N, C-alpha and C positions, 0 to 999 in steps of 0.2 A: 576552276582551272583557268588560268590566264592564257589568252590567245595572242600570239605575236603576229604582227602584220608588217610585211616588208614589200617595198616596191620592186626590189631587185633581189633575187635569191642569193646573189653573191655578197650582199650585205651581211648574211649570216656567217660566211666563212672568211671574209676579208677582215684585215686588221683596221682598215680605214676606208672612207668613201672613194679615195683615189684608186686604191687597189681593187675595190669592187667594180668601179667603172672600167678599169683596164681588163678585168676578167670578162665583163659583159661585152666589151668591144671585141676582144679576141674571140669570144664565143660566136658573136655575130659574123665575124670574118670567116671563121672556120666553117660554120654552117652554110654560109653562102658558097664558099669554095667547094665544099663537099657536095652541095646540091648541083652545082654546075658540072662537076665530074660525074656524078651519078646519072644526070640527064644525058650525058654524052655516051654513057654505057661503055666506057673504056675499061680495059683490064688494068690492074695495078702497074704492070710493066709499061703500058702505054702512058699512063699518068706520070710515072717516074721519068720517062724520057722527055715528055713535054715540059714538065716542071723543072727538070734538071736536078732531081734528087734521087736517092736510092729507093728501091722498092720497100725496104723496111720503114723508111721515113713516110712513104705513102700510106703504109699500113697504120702507122701512128696517127696520121692525119685523119684517115677514114674511121678510126676507132675513137676519135675525139680526145686524144691525149693533149688537152689544152695547155698543160703545164710545160710541154716540150716545144711550144711555138710562141715566139714573140709576135707582137703586132706588126713589126717591121717585116719579119719573115713571111707572115700571112699576106700582107699587102704585096710583097714581092712575088709570091706565088700567084696571086690574082693577076698581077701585071703580066705574067707569062701566058695568061689566058686572054690577054688584051682587055682586062677589066681595070678601070680606073675609078678612084674615089675623088670627088671634087667637092670638098667642104666650102661653104660660103655663108654669108650672113644675108638674110632677106631684108626687105624694107622695114619690117617691124623689129629687127634686131635679133631675130631667132637664128640660131645656127642650123643649117640644113646640110645634108650631104647627098649629092647626086652620084649615082653609080652609073658609069658609062662603059659600054662594051663596044669596042671598035667593030666596024662592019666587016 
């Protein structure tokens, strides 16, 4: 039996590498957002008010409904929590992304 090896689980379900990268990026954003919200121990109604979305939308977010959220939307939700992404290129030419939370 042949074993398949993937660096990214989304390579299995995506039609191309760009789609797989988008799925991975949105997943990373969603998991980060969810972790921040869980750590704050907020009820869904509090989350909805803070993020400016409906409670059903919060439920979709917390259940990981990745297909319902664009990267832009997730970045915007993080911004409502004063979290910013700062991509840059380091001295060796590698792309890095710093995550900054306002004090």
